[in-house]
C-alpha positions, 0 to 999 in steps of 0.5 A: 638822785639829782646829784648823780652824774650822766650815766651814773648808777644810784644804789638804793642799800637800805632804809634806816628809819622813817619813810621810804623816799619816793623816786621821781622816774623823770630824773632817770630819764634826764640823767641816763642813769641806772637804779639798782636795789642792793640786798646784802644778804641775798647778793652774798648767797646768790653770787658768793664769788662776785661778792668776794671779788667786790670785797677784795677791790674795796679792801684794796682801794682802802689800803690805797687810800682811794676809799676813806670811810668817815669815822664818827668816833673811836672808842675803847672796848670799855665803851662798846655798850655806849657806842651801841647806844649811840648807833641805836639812837642814830646819832652817828654819822659814819662808822664807830671804831671799837678798839681793844 
């Protein structure tokens, strides 16, 4: 939250593990920013058209190179089980790509 710029938007997407963080509300006042909860499953159900448009925009940005996901590892299909174990053990920072 402290790194959010003036009039920025902080999206709460989920919590991987541990205690749910406490947000000091005075930071929202000081930064004039928004705090938005994002529940992916409900968003797809309630606002399907908006979801599809948002996903199209993200895919376009990725194709343009404007969005670059962090790739933690690339593994062959034969190592899928090991990749899933690494994700489950929370040792992954970014995406794990499995190739055929």
